[in-house]
TORKEMI-5545 format. One line per 4 residues: number of its first residue (from 1); their letters; for each residue x, y, z of N, C-alpha, C, O. Coordinates in Angstrom, 3 decimals. Example, Ala and Ser with C-alpha at 12.3 -4.5 7.8 and 13.67 -1.06 7.14 Angstrom:
2
1) as) 13.190,-5.690,7.800,12.300,-4.500,7.800,13.200,-3.300,7.800,14.236,-3.319,8.465 | 12.850,-2.250,7.080,13.670,-1.060,7.140,12.900,0.030,7.870,13.409,1.138,8.039
This chain:
247
1) xxxx) -27.343,-21.973,-5.621,-26.033,-21.697,-4.865,-25.359,-23.042,-4.827,-24.180,-22.952,-4.486 | -25.865,-24.527,-5.136,-24.848,-25.547,-4.447,-23.627,-25.794,-5.013,-22.825,-26.436,-4.334 | -23.310,-25.428,-6.098,-21.903,-25.374,-6.113,-20.961,-24.839,-5.265,-19.973,-25.345,-4.733 | -21.575,-23.393,-5.215,-21.031,-22.523,-4.107,-20.795,-22.918,-2.931,-19.730,-22.694,-2.356
5) xxxx) -21.972,-23.691,-2.325,-21.822,-24.454,-0.954,-21.099,-25.653,-0.869,-20.613,-26.038,0.194 | -20.998,-26.278,-1.952,-20.172,-27.502,-2.212,-18.541,-27.260,-1.899,-17.854,-27.870,-1.080 | -18.191,-26.330,-2.679,-17.131,-25.711,-2.588,-16.302,-25.133,-1.506,-15.103,-24.855,-1.505 | -17.243,-25.007,-0.542,-17.082,-23.324,0.754,-15.837,-24.099,1.618,-14.751,-23.520,1.624
9) xxxx) -15.967,-25.494,2.407,-15.459,-25.859,3.414,-14.310,-26.694,3.351,-14.632,-27.881,3.304 | -13.112,-26.499,3.334,-12.555,-27.277,2.941,-11.954,-28.000,4.438,-11.859,-27.425,5.522 | -11.548,-29.601,4.083,-11.298,-30.337,5.220,-9.735,-30.001,5.946,-8.794,-29.358,5.479 | -9.805,-30.367,6.631,-8.516,-30.244,7.751,-7.041,-30.403,6.900,-6.030,-29.701,6.931
13) xxxx) -7.284,-31.326,6.322,-6.126,-31.684,5.686,-5.857,-31.110,4.293,-5.036,-31.677,3.573 | -6.640,-29.784,3.785,-6.314,-28.761,2.664,-5.482,-27.591,3.621,-4.966,-26.795,2.836 | -5.219,-27.268,4.844,-4.624,-26.946,5.012,-3.469,-27.013,5.523,-3.327,-27.562,6.616 | -2.408,-26.474,4.849,-1.243,-26.293,5.424,-0.228,-25.559,5.767,-0.173,-24.405,5.342
17) xxxx) 0.521,-25.938,6.387,1.244,-24.899,7.476,2.202,-24.768,6.927,2.877,-25.598,6.318 | 2.460,-22.943,7.212,3.280,-22.488,6.649,4.560,-22.550,7.924,4.330,-22.641,9.130 | 5.849,-22.478,7.314,6.726,-22.714,8.423,7.772,-21.778,8.609,8.655,-22.025,9.431 | 7.782,-20.481,7.785,9.010,-19.701,7.327,8.094,-18.317,7.378,6.868,-18.215,7.384
21) xxxx) 9.015,-17.388,7.408,8.162,-16.025,7.311,7.573,-15.623,8.591,7.555,-16.156,9.700 | 6.779,-13.807,7.809,6.269,-13.393,8.933,4.943,-14.315,9.350,4.081,-13.731,10.007 | 4.735,-15.623,9.035,3.372,-15.856,8.641,4.062,-17.442,9.645,3.146,-18.259,9.733 | 4.860,-17.756,10.067,4.839,-19.038,10.396,4.185,-19.558,11.272,3.810,-18.811,12.176
25) xxxx) 3.883,-20.719,11.322,2.730,-21.217,12.690,1.304,-21.171,12.294,0.507,-21.719,13.056 | 0.711,-20.411,10.857,-0.263,-20.174,10.197,-0.252,-21.225,9.782,0.578,-22.096,10.040 | -1.906,-21.361,8.517,-1.963,-22.273,7.424,-2.306,-21.690,6.466,-2.800,-20.565,6.540 | -2.150,-22.230,5.518,-2.668,-21.922,4.160,-3.479,-23.325,3.265,-3.509,-24.554,3.340
29) xxxx) -4.006,-22.343,2.510,-4.945,-23.359,1.951,-4.165,-23.830,0.558,-3.803,-23.071,-0.341 | -4.016,-25.131,0.604,-3.207,-26.311,-0.519,-4.161,-26.228,-1.671,-5.322,-26.584,-1.870 | -2.907,-25.419,-2.581,-3.493,-25.666,-4.085,-4.367,-26.396,-4.507,-5.494,-26.118,-4.916 | -3.428,-28.135,-4.334,-4.247,-28.894,-4.775,-5.433,-29.328,-4.691,-6.126,-29.773,-5.607
33) xxxx) -5.668,-29.222,-3.702,-7.252,-29.851,-3.189,-8.347,-28.993,-3.604,-9.505,-29.407,-3.655 | -7.737,-26.861,-4.138,-8.848,-26.546,-5.004,-8.730,-27.295,-6.179,-9.795,-27.848,-6.454 | -7.895,-27.500,-6.913,-8.300,-28.529,-8.278,-9.078,-29.459,-7.978,-10.159,-29.734,-8.500 | -8.359,-30.141,-6.829,-9.516,-31.634,-6.552,-10.746,-31.160,-6.196,-11.645,-31.806,-6.737
37) xxxx) -11.261,-29.962,-5.240,-12.667,-29.770,-5.392,-13.368,-29.491,-6.802,-14.439,-29.981,-7.160 | -12.573,-28.621,-7.529,-13.188,-28.362,-8.736,-13.389,-29.269,-9.746,-14.156,-29.087,-10.692 | -12.710,-30.251,-9.560,-12.709,-31.298,-11.245,-14.035,-32.607,-10.116,-14.878,-33.380,-10.570 | -13.690,-32.351,-8.752,-15.189,-33.624,-8.240,-16.194,-32.431,-8.492,-17.191,-32.895,-9.046
41) xxxx) -16.270,-31.527,-8.361,-17.543,-30.437,-8.424,-18.052,-30.150,-10.099,-19.200,-29.926,-10.483 | -16.733,-30.245,-10.964,-17.210,-29.616,-12.331,-16.709,-30.447,-13.145,-17.207,-30.154,-14.232 | -15.656,-31.769,-13.345,-15.475,-32.295,-14.049,-13.521,-31.793,-14.147,-12.886,-30.855,-13.667 | -13.142,-32.978,-15.013,-11.868,-32.656,-15.029,-11.302,-31.326,-15.507,-11.990,-30.852,-16.411
45) xxxx) -10.560,-30.803,-15.266,-9.897,-29.658,-15.682,-9.597,-29.590,-17.582,-9.015,-30.426,-18.273 | -10.189,-28.390,-17.971,-9.745,-28.418,-19.666,-11.361,-29.023,-19.824,-11.640,-28.428,-20.866 | -12.410,-29.681,-19.542,-13.629,-30.147,-19.839,-14.820,-29.578,-19.116,-15.916,-29.226,-19.552 | -14.130,-29.578,-17.434,-15.833,-28.919,-16.612,-14.982,-27.392,-16.287,-15.753,-26.432,-16.290
49) xxxx) -13.699,-27.088,-16.045,-13.447,-25.958,-15.590,-11.916,-25.686,-16.135,-11.128,-26.625,-16.022 | -11.357,-24.217,-16.833,-10.665,-24.210,-17.286,-9.982,-22.864,-16.681,-10.689,-22.333,-15.825 | -8.701,-22.175,-16.961,-8.269,-21.440,-16.842,-7.361,-20.940,-17.816,-6.764,-21.806,-18.454 | -7.080,-19.591,-18.120,-6.282,-19.010,-19.465,-5.226,-17.859,-18.585,-5.672,-17.215,-17.636
53) xxxx) -4.037,-17.746,-18.978,-3.367,-16.807,-18.430,-3.567,-15.352,-19.811,-3.434,-15.638,-21.001 | -3.792,-14.320,-19.488,-4.391,-13.377,-20.193,-3.281,-12.060,-20.108,-2.863,-11.452,-21.093 | -3.014,-11.857,-19.068,-1.508,-11.018,-18.591,-0.518,-10.998,-17.553,-0.754,-11.197,-16.361 | 0.609,-10.745,-18.065,1.797,-11.118,-17.401,2.785,-9.565,-16.621,3.701,-9.379,-17.422
57) xxxx) 2.855,-8.962,-15.966,3.022,-7.648,-15.880,4.508,-8.312,-14.688,4.468,-9.143,-13.780 | 5.996,-7.257,-15.397,6.908,-7.276,-14.412,6.956,-6.533,-13.930,6.642,-5.584,-14.647 | 7.299,-6.105,-12.541,7.330,-4.757,-12.462,8.181,-4.874,-11.477,8.025,-5.830,-10.717 | 9.240,-3.976,-11.254,10.410,-3.174,-10.350,10.046,-2.453,-9.274,9.176,-1.586,-9.196
61) xxxx) 10.957,-2.981,-8.243,10.881,-2.419,-7.308,11.710,-1.154,-6.824,12.509,-1.470,-5.943 | 11.743,0.424,-7.216,12.629,1.161,-7.614,12.796,0.975,-5.753,13.549,0.021,-5.561 | 12.535,1.318,-5.004,12.974,1.408,-3.641,13.635,0.518,-2.850,14.038,0.761,-1.713 | 13.775,-0.744,-3.575,14.258,-2.303,-2.851,15.206,-2.756,-3.775,16.196,-3.401,-3.430
65) xxxx) 14.930,-2.420,-5.044,15.816,-3.057,-6.648,15.026,-4.668,-6.528,15.135,-5.703,-7.185 | 14.301,-4.311,-5.486,13.692,-5.724,-6.254,12.716,-6.016,-7.434,12.096,-5.077,-7.934 | 12.524,-7.585,-8.002,11.104,-7.342,-8.761,10.191,-8.287,-8.906,10.423,-9.479,-8.701 | 9.206,-7.871,-9.232,7.900,-8.856,-8.793,7.149,-9.119,-10.193,7.422,-8.355,-11.119
69) xxxx) 6.202,-10.172,-10.404,5.887,-10.584,-11.496,4.533,-10.617,-10.799,4.269,-11.036,-9.672 | 3.561,-9.964,-11.923,1.982,-10.339,-11.792,1.392,-11.051,-12.813,2.148,-11.172,-13.777 | 0.305,-11.568,-12.946,-0.365,-12.594,-13.918,-1.919,-12.398,-13.011,-2.316,-12.487,-11.850 | -2.524,-12.039,-14.539,-3.896,-12.674,-14.617,-5.018,-13.239,-15.530,-5.320,-13.069,-16.711
73) xxxx) -5.523,-13.995,-14.487,-6.293,-15.237,-15.410,-7.345,-14.930,-15.341,-7.835,-14.108,-14.567 | -8.007,-15.739,-16.394,-9.666,-15.655,-16.541,-9.984,-17.179,-16.508,-9.681,-17.920,-17.443 | -10.650,-17.630,-15.308,-11.068,-18.980,-14.482,-12.849,-18.845,-15.453,-13.359,-17.752,-15.697 | -13.522,-20.252,-15.866,-14.459,-20.566,-16.479,-14.254,-21.621,-16.154,-13.221,-22.255,-15.939
77) xxxx) -15.858,-21.963,-16.085,-16.848,-23.221,-15.118,-17.507,-23.736,-16.353,-17.449,-22.896,-17.251 | -18.198,-24.992,-16.746,-18.701,-25.494,-17.444,-20.241,-25.781,-17.085,-20.563,-26.360,-16.047 | -20.942,-25.432,-17.813,-22.642,-25.310,-17.400,-23.413,-25.928,-18.803,-23.791,-25.432,-19.865 | -23.425,-26.997,-18.327,-24.189,-28.100,-19.592,-23.537,-27.896,-20.764,-22.812,-28.881,-20.906
81) xxxx) -23.425,-27.301,-21.505,-22.488,-27.001,-23.096,-21.811,-25.738,-23.473,-21.288,-25.473,-24.555 | -21.915,-24.915,-22.287,-21.853,-23.645,-22.123,-20.835,-23.378,-21.176,-20.866,-24.040,-20.139 | -19.897,-22.500,-21.334,-19.025,-21.863,-20.705,-19.111,-20.861,-20.028,-19.497,-19.987,-20.804 | -18.952,-20.313,-18.745,-19.516,-19.167,-18.227,-18.598,-17.681,-18.482,-17.383,-17.781,-18.656
85) xxxx) -18.906,-17.049,-18.486,-18.009,-16.001,-18.402,-16.979,-16.056,-17.641,-16.891,-16.715,-16.605 | -15.795,-15.064,-18.330,-14.338,-15.365,-17.298,-14.626,-14.738,-16.127,-15.482,-13.881,-15.909 | -13.860,-15.224,-15.414,-13.837,-14.630,-13.829,-12.110,-14.484,-13.894,-11.295,-15.406,-13.927 | -11.879,-13.164,-13.900,-10.737,-12.698,-13.678,-10.318,-12.890,-12.281,-11.108,-12.583,-11.389
89) xxxx) -8.910,-13.466,-11.936,-8.238,-13.194,-11.057,-6.707,-12.501,-11.069,-6.154,-12.256,-12.141 | -6.276,-12.301,-10.190,-4.843,-11.744,-9.886,-3.988,-12.165,-8.728,-4.442,-12.162,-7.584 | -2.831,-12.506,-8.986,-1.856,-12.979,-8.086,-0.270,-12.209,-8.865,-0.042,-11.769,-9.991 | 0.544,-12.338,-7.652,1.769,-11.488,-7.552,2.798,-12.493,-6.706,2.460,-13.448,-6.007
93) xxxx) 4.240,-11.978,-6.984,5.165,-12.701,-6.251,6.141,-12.351,-7.117,6.062,-11.930,-8.272 | 7.490,-12.674,-6.111,8.707,-11.289,-5.929,9.626,-12.814,-7.237,9.626,-14.012,-6.953 | 10.162,-12.302,-8.331,10.995,-12.574,-9.283,12.593,-12.660,-8.433,13.347,-13.630,-8.360 | 12.759,-11.309,-7.866,14.170,-11.434,-7.217,13.871,-10.692,-5.992,13.739,-9.473,-6.094
97) xxxx) 13.734,-11.300,-4.751,13.960,-10.942,-3.360,15.110,-10.322,-3.031,16.190,-10.357,-3.621 | 14.673,-9.510,-1.634,15.925,-9.277,-0.876,16.003,-9.225,0.118,15.399,-8.277,0.620 | 16.621,-9.982,0.895,16.393,-10.171,2.434,18.469,-9.773,3.201,19.408,-9.068,2.829 | 18.268,-10.513,4.091,19.603,-9.834,4.764,20.773,-10.233,4.548,21.763,-9.666,5.012
101) xxxx) 20.822,-11.574,3.593,21.412,-12.127,3.077,22.124,-11.690,1.133,23.039,-11.933,0.346 | 20.885,-10.940,1.307,21.284,-10.314,-0.730,20.257,-10.303,-1.044,19.201,-10.315,-0.412 | 20.580,-10.269,-2.471,19.365,-10.451,-3.366,19.481,-12.178,-3.925,20.524,-12.822,-4.044 | 17.871,-12.717,-4.245,18.066,-14.221,-4.589,16.959,-13.886,-5.680,15.996,-13.129,-5.551
105) xxxx) 17.349,-14.665,-6.826,16.245,-15.124,-7.869,15.047,-15.916,-7.365,14.997,-15.775,-6.143 | 14.426,-16.405,-7.645,13.156,-17.050,-7.553,12.682,-17.743,-8.995,12.131,-17.096,-9.886 | 12.945,-18.975,-9.064,12.615,-19.646,-9.945,11.305,-20.377,-10.103,11.119,-21.112,-11.073 | 10.407,-20.193,-9.181,9.029,-20.450,-9.369,7.847,-19.353,-9.277,6.673,-19.550,-8.964
109) xxxx) 8.470,-18.162,-9.630,8.103,-16.845,-9.235,6.807,-17.057,-9.935,5.723,-16.943,-9.364 | 6.970,-17.408,-11.344,5.670,-17.236,-12.702,4.478,-18.452,-11.720,3.299,-18.187,-11.484 | 4.990,-19.374,-11.416,4.209,-20.554,-10.960,3.793,-20.366,-9.425,3.386,-21.378,-8.854 | 3.848,-19.339,-8.804,3.452,-19.054,-7.859,2.179,-17.773,-7.892,1.208,-17.741,-7.135
113) xxxx) 2.490,-16.806,-8.941,2.165,-15.686,-9.000,0.279,-16.206,-10.003,-0.841,-15.695,-10.023 | 0.841,-17.279,-10.566,-0.171,-17.978,-11.393,-1.166,-18.664,-10.532,-2.364,-18.378,-10.527 | -0.402,-19.933,-9.531,-1.658,-20.475,-8.574,-2.217,-19.412,-7.366,-3.134,-19.772,-6.628 | -1.705,-18.322,-7.254,-2.420,-17.146,-6.408,-3.424,-16.303,-6.914,-4.194,-15.585,-6.276
117) xxxx) -3.292,-16.548,-8.731,-4.315,-15.989,-9.217,-5.611,-16.909,-9.271,-6.784,-16.543,-9.202 | -5.082,-18.248,-9.417,-6.191,-18.794,-9.813,-6.203,-19.103,-8.402,-4.998,-19.186,-8.160 | -6.847,-19.337,-7.265,-6.828,-18.980,-6.271,-7.941,-17.524,-6.048,-9.030,-17.308,-5.516 | -7.371,-17.100,-6.466,-8.330,-15.524,-6.208,-9.567,-15.708,-7.499,-10.720,-15.458,-7.146
121) xxxx) -9.420,-15.990,-8.466,-10.679,-16.491,-9.545,-11.406,-17.592,-8.694,-12.625,-17.420,-8.706 | -11.003,-18.659,-7.970,-11.778,-19.792,-7.717,-12.590,-19.353,-6.468,-13.666,-19.886,-6.195 | -11.952,-18.201,-5.596,-13.100,-18.002,-4.239,-14.148,-17.646,-4.611,-15.111,-17.925,-3.897 | -14.451,-16.623,-6.321,-15.337,-16.036,-6.496,-16.751,-17.028,-6.653,-17.901,-16.775,-6.296
125) xxxx) -16.074,-18.524,-7.478,-17.197,-19.539,-7.063,-17.295,-20.068,-5.650,-17.947,-21.100,-5.486 | -16.864,-19.627,-4.865,-16.845,-20.674,-3.568,-15.720,-21.173,-3.216,-15.396,-20.819,-2.082 | -15.045,-21.804,-3.692,-13.927,-22.332,-3.028,-13.186,-21.893,-2.229,-12.468,-20.926,-2.482 | -13.196,-22.734,-0.658,-12.816,-22.543,0.259,-13.382,-21.240,0.803,-12.743,-20.540,1.588
129) xxxx) -14.663,-20.918,0.341,-15.234,-19.339,1.163,-14.891,-19.327,2.786,-14.573,-18.322,3.422 | -15.004,-20.437,3.220,-15.704,-20.361,5.038,-14.475,-19.880,5.496,-14.504,-19.255,6.556 | -13.003,-20.085,4.726,-11.942,-19.752,5.049,-11.955,-18.396,4.689,-11.328,-17.834,5.587 | -12.203,-17.829,4.135,-12.118,-15.663,3.650,-13.032,-15.445,4.301,-12.843,-14.295,4.697
133) xxxx) -14.169,-15.881,4.797,-15.266,-15.471,5.578,-14.701,-15.008,6.659,-15.019,-13.913,7.122 | -13.372,-16.138,7.445,-13.025,-16.562,8.967,-14.639,-17.540,9.560,-15.045,-17.399,10.713 | -15.203,-18.269,8.759,-16.287,-18.971,9.224,-15.713,-19.807,10.088,-16.345,-20.180,11.076 | -13.936,-20.392,9.757,-13.666,-21.760,10.373,-12.546,-21.061,11.484,-11.858,-21.946,11.992
137) xxxx) -12.258,-19.900,11.899,-11.637,-19.333,13.034,-12.314,-19.687,14.616,-12.528,-18.910,15.547 | -12.540,-21.088,14.520,-12.687,-21.644,16.113,-11.586,-22.232,16.638,-11.721,-22.416,17.848 | -10.404,-22.650,16.139,-9.354,-22.999,16.650,-8.735,-23.989,15.742,-7.506,-24.031,15.684 | -9.609,-24.961,14.874,-9.084,-25.602,14.291,-8.368,-25.415,12.800,-7.802,-26.210,12.049
141) xxxx) -8.596,-24.299,12.741,-7.606,-24.182,11.562,-7.196,-22.037,11.443,-7.788,-21.111,10.889 | -6.150,-22.109,12.140,-5.343,-20.831,12.488,-4.582,-20.597,11.053,-3.517,-21.127,10.736 | -5.381,-19.660,10.223,-4.757,-19.261,8.726,-4.249,-17.979,8.746,-4.285,-17.239,9.729 | -3.638,-17.631,7.359,-3.354,-16.443,7.474,-4.263,-15.187,6.945,-4.064,-13.973,6.918
145) xxxx) -5.476,-16.119,6.490,-6.904,-14.766,6.257,-6.967,-14.749,7.530,-6.465,-13.683,7.884 | -7.310,-15.350,8.435,-7.551,-15.138,9.990,-6.954,-13.900,10.291,-7.489,-12.833,10.591 | -5.727,-14.210,10.163,-4.280,-13.317,11.134,-4.556,-11.746,10.055,-4.477,-10.601,10.501 | -4.801,-12.018,8.960,-5.288,-10.371,8.297,-6.486,-9.442,8.587,-6.621,-8.220,8.536
149) xxxx) -7.385,-10.560,8.941,-8.832,-10.301,9.191,-8.158,-9.639,10.817,-8.168,-8.408,10.837 | -7.659,-10.240,11.980,-6.899,-9.833,13.161,-6.408,-8.734,12.802,-6.889,-7.709,13.285 | -5.578,-8.671,12.085,-4.757,-7.119,12.224,-5.820,-6.095,11.934,-6.092,-5.104,12.611 | -6.325,-6.466,10.914,-7.551,-5.147,10.248,-8.520,-5.047,11.745,-8.733,-3.916,12.183
153) xxxx) -8.778,-5.596,12.087,-9.568,-4.989,13.465,-9.131,-4.325,14.612,-9.695,-3.534,15.368 | -7.473,-5.039,14.576,-6.573,-4.213,15.484,-6.146,-2.783,15.344,-6.015,-1.886,16.176 | -5.940,-2.841,13.854,-5.434,-1.251,13.527,-6.973,-0.116,13.117,-6.981,1.082,12.834 | -7.738,-0.767,13.200,-9.015,-0.210,13.631,-9.571,0.420,14.913,-10.307,1.380,15.138
157) xxxx) -8.916,-0.519,15.692,-9.649,-0.422,17.158,-7.723,0.563,18.112,-7.474,1.312,19.057 | -7.233,0.095,17.404,-5.556,1.007,18.213,-5.759,2.304,18.352,-6.027,3.129,17.479 | -5.561,2.508,19.977,-5.506,4.377,20.330,-4.129,4.852,19.701,-3.115,4.162,19.801 | -4.148,5.718,19.239,-2.972,6.231,18.861,-2.000,7.009,20.026,-2.473,7.940,20.679
161) xxxx) -0.651,6.563,20.220,-0.178,6.869,21.270,0.307,7.983,21.083,0.073,8.635,20.065 | 1.141,8.424,22.133,1.591,9.801,21.981,2.879,9.913,21.215,3.298,11.070,21.188 | 3.552,9.119,20.646,4.646,9.174,20.267,4.419,8.800,18.819,5.367,8.969,18.052 | 3.311,8.324,18.356,2.592,8.240,17.221,1.807,9.468,16.619,1.421,9.614,15.460
165) xxxx) 1.703,10.109,17.437,0.522,11.027,17.452,2.142,12.744,16.930,1.854,13.581,16.074 | 3.182,12.776,17.484,4.667,12.878,17.011,4.918,12.965,15.761,5.113,13.862,14.942 | 4.865,11.644,15.787,5.044,10.949,14.052,4.274,11.287,13.039,4.664,11.242,11.872 | 3.126,11.651,13.392,2.369,12.023,12.514,2.253,13.586,12.210,1.942,13.908,11.064
169) xxxx) 2.428,14.342,12.938,2.840,15.804,13.147,3.660,16.060,11.961,3.418,16.533,10.851 | 4.739,15.585,12.557,5.936,15.437,11.261,5.866,15.389,10.334,6.543,16.044,9.542 | 5.108,14.676,10.094,4.760,13.995,8.468,3.849,14.840,7.710,3.873,14.965,6.486 | 2.863,15.544,8.694,1.766,16.705,8.366,2.972,17.860,8.054,3.044,18.534,7.027
173) xxxx) 3.847,17.908,9.146,4.395,19.310,8.938,5.310,19.376,7.383,5.454,20.289,6.569 | 5.888,17.784,7.434,7.076,17.929,6.206,6.202,18.364,4.953,6.642,19.079,4.053 | 4.899,17.844,4.999,3.670,17.730,3.376,3.747,18.874,3.241,4.136,19.135,2.103 | 3.501,20.080,4.076,3.071,21.577,4.312,4.569,22.002,3.867,4.396,22.034,2.649
177) xxxx) 5.598,22.264,4.016,6.525,22.119,3.633,7.384,22.060,2.415,8.157,22.870,1.905 | 7.011,20.852,2.108,6.960,20.358,0.616,6.160,21.167,-0.727,6.394,21.290,-1.929 | 5.213,21.576,0.113,4.157,22.181,-0.983,4.441,23.115,-1.185,4.353,23.540,-2.337 | 5.011,24.034,0.032,5.582,25.598,0.440,6.818,25.683,-0.450,6.865,26.680,-1.170
181) xxxx) 7.930,24.728,-0.536,8.699,24.942,-1.764,8.306,24.807,-2.731,9.044,25.381,-3.531 | 7.198,24.170,-3.379,6.762,24.149,-5.046,6.050,25.255,-4.862,6.653,25.830,-5.768 | 5.375,25.986,-4.530,4.564,26.919,-4.372,5.208,28.159,-4.372,4.659,29.095,-4.953 | 6.657,28.373,-3.623,7.028,29.541,-3.337,8.359,29.637,-4.528,9.141,30.562,-4.750
185) xxxx) 8.249,28.430,-5.089,9.528,27.874,-6.382,8.795,29.172,-7.702,9.258,30.193,-8.209 | 7.384,28.379,-7.847,6.620,29.183,-8.815,6.928,30.617,-8.598,7.657,31.253,-9.359 | 6.381,31.095,-7.585,6.338,32.770,-7.347,7.811,33.153,-7.294,7.985,34.318,-6.939 | 8.876,32.481,-7.550,10.385,33.267,-7.793,11.307,33.247,-6.619,12.513,33.444,-6.771
189) xxxx) 10.767,33.012,-5.445,11.069,32.537,-4.280,12.036,31.654,-3.784,11.737,30.473,-3.957 | 13.465,31.929,-3.031,14.036,30.601,-2.824,14.276,30.128,-1.439,13.574,30.728,-0.624 | 15.136,29.141,-0.881,15.010,28.807,0.191,15.104,29.846,1.424,14.727,29.917,2.594 | 15.860,30.646,0.437,16.718,31.756,1.309,15.785,32.595,1.781,15.620,32.715,2.995
193) xxxx) 14.935,33.395,0.728,14.262,33.489,0.923,12.685,33.524,1.995,11.884,34.414,2.279 | 12.767,32.558,2.226,11.702,32.014,3.056,12.308,32.008,4.130,11.733,32.020,5.218 | 13.597,31.989,3.972,14.725,31.283,5.808,14.448,33.057,6.261,14.070,33.165,7.427 | 14.616,34.655,5.356,14.378,35.337,5.594,12.683,35.818,6.750,12.563,36.362,7.848
197) xxxx) 11.594,35.204,5.651,10.593,35.000,6.044,10.510,34.751,7.437,10.573,35.649,8.276 | 10.356,33.430,7.726,10.936,33.031,8.826,11.195,33.422,9.966,10.500,33.458,10.981 | 12.468,33.788,9.722,13.246,34.966,10.886,12.562,36.193,11.250,12.654,36.702,12.367 | 11.604,36.846,9.912,11.135,38.125,10.344,9.756,37.521,11.134,9.554,37.929,12.278
201) xxxx) 8.997,36.746,10.651,7.791,36.746,10.916,7.714,36.021,12.252,7.206,36.349,13.324 | 8.409,34.878,11.839,8.382,34.569,13.543,9.319,34.288,14.595,9.160,33.607,15.608 | 10.545,35.066,14.097,11.754,35.077,15.079,12.202,33.853,15.335,12.527,33.644,16.503 | 12.362,32.571,14.205,13.367,31.638,14.293,14.298,31.521,13.225,14.170,32.222,12.221
205) xxxx) 15.288,30.642,13.357,16.022,30.414,12.331,16.042,30.102,10.858,16.529,30.606,9.846 | 15.091,28.748,11.257,14.872,27.934,9.967,13.136,27.334,10.146,12.340,27.839,10.938 | 12.830,26.225,9.266,11.448,25.991,8.928,11.412,24.509,9.810,10.460,23.734,9.712 | 12.594,24.249,10.679,12.742,22.982,11.439,12.534,23.165,12.970,12.490,22.232,13.772
209) xxxx) 12.388,24.734,13.331,11.785,25.013,14.509,10.602,25.811,14.249,10.601,26.972,14.660 | 9.103,25.136,13.320,8.233,26.122,13.217,7.528,24.799,13.775,7.820,23.624,13.551 | 6.569,25.310,14.524,5.068,24.129,15.130,4.089,23.986,13.494,3.623,24.644,12.564 | 4.203,22.969,13.900,2.682,22.571,12.441,1.770,23.775,12.152,1.606,24.175,10.999
213) xxxx) 1.114,24.410,13.333,0.618,25.510,12.747,1.119,26.589,12.625,0.419,27.601,12.573 | 2.083,26.616,12.571,3.228,27.836,12.191,3.717,27.723,10.594,4.037,28.653,9.855 | 3.671,26.157,10.268,4.217,26.248,8.953,2.396,26.133,8.259,2.510,27.102,7.508 | 1.683,25.899,8.143,0.458,25.976,7.862,0.243,27.464,7.737,0.044,27.919,6.611
217) xxxx) 0.261,28.164,8.649,-0.029,29.671,8.227,1.030,30.572,7.496,0.706,31.658,7.015 | 2.649,29.944,7.415,3.477,30.180,6.697,3.379,30.135,5.187,3.832,30.961,4.396 | 2.592,28.836,4.882,2.363,28.511,3.701,0.597,29.279,3.057,0.277,29.166,1.874 | 0.128,29.651,3.594,-1.025,30.345,3.606,-0.304,31.548,2.962,-0.446,31.905,1.792
221) xxxx) 0.787,32.337,4.237,0.456,33.467,3.561,2.026,33.997,3.181,2.422,35.154,3.318 | 2.804,32.861,2.675,4.267,33.848,2.409,4.323,34.604,1.583,5.351,35.277,1.500 | 3.249,34.805,0.637,3.637,36.153,-0.171,3.774,37.608,0.477,4.639,38.483,0.469 | 2.169,37.403,1.194,1.747,38.617,2.412,3.191,38.850,2.688,3.956,39.682,2.200
225) xxxx) 3.449,37.652,3.847,4.661,37.850,4.560,6.007,38.304,4.004,6.908,38.673,4.758 | 6.157,38.269,2.431,7.431,38.819,1.747,7.608,39.991,1.263,8.580,40.672,0.936 | 6.353,40.119,1.276,5.609,41.938,0.560,6.245,42.400,1.930,7.258,43.093,2.033 | 5.466,41.890,2.984,5.793,42.931,4.072,7.308,43.160,4.388,7.778,44.217,4.811
229) xxxx) 7.899,42.183,4.161,9.149,41.981,4.286,10.412,43.199,3.640,11.294,43.895,4.144 | 9.852,42.940,2.207,10.691,44.155,1.084,10.441,45.340,1.923,11.358,46.064,2.310 | 8.984,45.573,2.253,8.250,47.123,2.573,9.189,47.269,3.575,9.747,48.364,3.503 | 9.656,46.415,4.685,10.227,47.008,5.413,11.602,47.378,5.437,12.184,48.394,5.817
233) xxxx) 12.060,46.060,4.825,13.694,46.546,4.168,14.066,48.133,3.341,15.014,48.899,3.518 | 12.969,48.214,2.464,12.710,49.267,2.021,12.882,50.652,2.784,13.508,51.677,2.516 | 12.141,50.299,3.753,11.726,51.786,4.632,12.854,51.463,5.318,13.068,52.568,5.818 | 13.968,50.589,5.818,15.104,50.576,6.208,16.437,51.590,5.655,17.157,52.482,6.103
237) xxxx) 16.299,51.040,4.754,17.167,51.363,3.664,16.972,52.752,3.368,18.066,53.316,3.402 | 15.827,53.717,3.029,15.677,54.813,2.974,15.645,55.542,4.064,15.336,56.732,4.004 | 16.015,54.826,5.424,16.160,55.713,6.708,17.550,55.699,6.968,17.885,56.379,7.938 | 18.555,55.037,6.288,19.860,54.914,5.880,20.087,56.341,5.196,20.715,57.306,5.631
241) xxxx) 19.476,56.204,4.148,20.195,56.732,2.723,19.768,58.552,3.778,20.481,59.555,3.742 | 18.956,58.458,4.266,18.973,59.553,5.248,19.325,60.190,6.317,18.907,61.250,6.784 | 20.017,59.565,6.626,20.836,59.831,7.991,21.748,60.670,7.948,22.718,60.452,7.222 | 21.662,61.901,8.757,22.628,62.856,8.520,22.043,63.934,8.191,22.193,64.995,8.796
245) xxx) 21.028,63.705,6.806,20.261,64.687,5.787,19.946,65.835,7.159,20.755,66.761,7.220 | 19.239,65.821,7.842,18.500,66.489,8.693,19.607,67.572,9.190,20.837,67.522,9.221 | 18.463,68.789,9.650,19.331,69.815,9.977,19.817,70.197,11.287,20.594,71.145,11.406
């Protein structure tokens, strides 16, 4: 485990400040230190350690019309005369990004994605391991990795507020109604038919007025309620036909 331990703790000057974006004021690991540390431990790049790009994927983001690039690398270290098994790493960045001023191309996207992928692979052999583990979260290095850990802990301990609960219920209700729409369509019912069931069974004008429990009930029993409604309407029609026929 000596290689891992030798690479695990970066010096303070290997932490570069982030001057923009959501992580402004935090620090990131200088990629050049990674290469220096690997070279010191294993030898020159291509001799004692190396990597190769094995896959590149261009991924559109339809919701925002942005474009991302993802890179996969295989990372190797040399032990004596033999190369290690490949250590995969994945990274990504925006080729085309949208902000308040419009769309912007990133001519360094491939390089940034490759750097990200190589850093992911290198940490598997110990490079900057103490940073990723949060062992240096003692005030001397406030990194973006500490921030992610803190956010994760915060998310796990945050109490759901009433407003959030209402939002969750609305999302659950929407999901039930979408499932109902697909299921009822398969059974030959239209949106108007469902509205008739709602009026007949719940006395309400539309699904917007239903509670979450009523939506669940409707989804489970809509065919039963539709049959009841049909039978009720037939009885009413029969009564109209026989009106005035009695002596």
